[in-house]
C-alpha angles and dihedrals in degrees: 000000000000103000089006123078098246099086100022091052093073093064092054093052098053133070125251124293119281110181128206126182122264125173118197109230101179141039112230116244122200120240119255130233134182120245128213091277094051094255121143114243131180116243127197137122112262105173144158132201115233105201122199100174110114086358088283097159105354145058094020089225136350120265100040118142118268089249092053092047091050091049093052091048096050090046090059090048089051089052090054089055093048090051089052092243120150107195137050123198100208115197103227100163110034102158112010088293136099142245090199132053096280120182089206107049137027127262110271118262088221087078103050105005090249121084111235096020114131109239092206096246142053111256098183094045090048092047092053093047096045093044091053091047087059096046093255127133117232121212115190107229118209134184104211107200111016111108104174143349088234133056101233114102091190089069090064118093112270093248095051113128089230090062092046090050107033089165088068093061131090120185109214135164094352093308138089124242137179112243108251090201094071115088090209090057093050091049092049094047091052091047092051094048096043092054086076092048090054094047102045137042093241116173093216148000116232130193123189131215101284115103109126103008124265106272123260112211113258095002119104121208103248105231095132095125094048092047093049090051102039108015100084117127097031123112092222141006089248091058090050092050092050089051090053091054092044089054093052092050096044096044093045090052091052092048093051092050090051098044102038114012110201096033109117126229119217139170131204108207132182104277101248119070095180135333116249089240087063097039127008088222089061130093125275091255139117100214119164090222126051116188094215094053105028106031093028089230114138094202094166090057093052090056096043092048092046094233092140129049095219141006126207108191111199100240093178097160132098127249107272100025104148098215097045115005116196087215090058098043098049094061091042092056091042089058091049092052095043111115094004128112090236116102117224121223123171122233110224128204100226087157090069095056111113094004107132090200089066094064139257097301093060093051087070108085089208094065093095093045088055088053092057092045091052094046091051088072091067114070091201090068104090099178148311140268121208128217109246152013098218091055091045086056102039098031093185095184097039091241095128092049089054091050090052094046094046103035111013102051091136131034119261136197120234115255116265 
């Protein structure tokens, strides 16, 4: 994501741009619903991710005063209101740490510069309160298994669970991860995340695309011990890994329904489940990463089975890209969501707009507006979420302003 590999990784896994023409012929209109007083209100997801990992969006740097951090946070919430958005995905657990006073994990170093150091205030509690005061929904965004963006456990604070349980940890690709194959890890991760759900009136719980880590060529993820102990009865290690991820998703959904009924559970996966060349049910794409095979995340299954309330595939590619065409992936995901209880929102790469390094299509500030116009032709698409908050605020190419002027003329409530 930005300076972190999540969002940049997609560009490296796809082939070069191959543009085809697409002319938007319609401006998307939100659905309408009737409120308790019988008034008609527009409903669609208009969200933004607010990333805290590596200080991507907020706070601007570690070590700022509590007052300065609060001010930066509320300024981003004010921007969301001005852009007529209605939902913020706030990253509350970026690297097995916490942006609230968690009894399970240390305070995040992205607040103070020192992991475990109390920042003197409660960022997640403040984010929930201030979002609600502005009429915004707040979804607490968690990364389940990433421990650190480095591979040195000694750099973690002495009380970190990863240091207390070194058998839970797998170094991989220069980072540290919890092993998803260990039942104790899955139980702990759910416990740590759900502490925030118990404490705060969050409107949703949001997981991103990291389950098993993105593969590094020629380097296997070393879960041999976990597989030997827990992998019996599966035809392959890949099937066992997918079952591990399925269990996390299904059990987290059950926990949320029990702890905070009404809070929605959503996941934002990498945008390609499988290529059609791998599986005829897959999309007509040639992506270098497939979530089913590489991240062991059967995202299509979660939607079809209705385990999650919403899905936000990261469709971070332009219309006409040969390897992964936005115009191909939107209808594919619409078909997956059709007839399910899971709402479909589209993750949009606002961060690419105006960036010359992303290719010719992204130099056109109307590219994102064309995305929304195209998606409006599919009734299963119930809105969009933009990556990320800093670009929503700065809007260097003017792409967000065009989206607002062309598609968000009136406020809208998020779907329920």
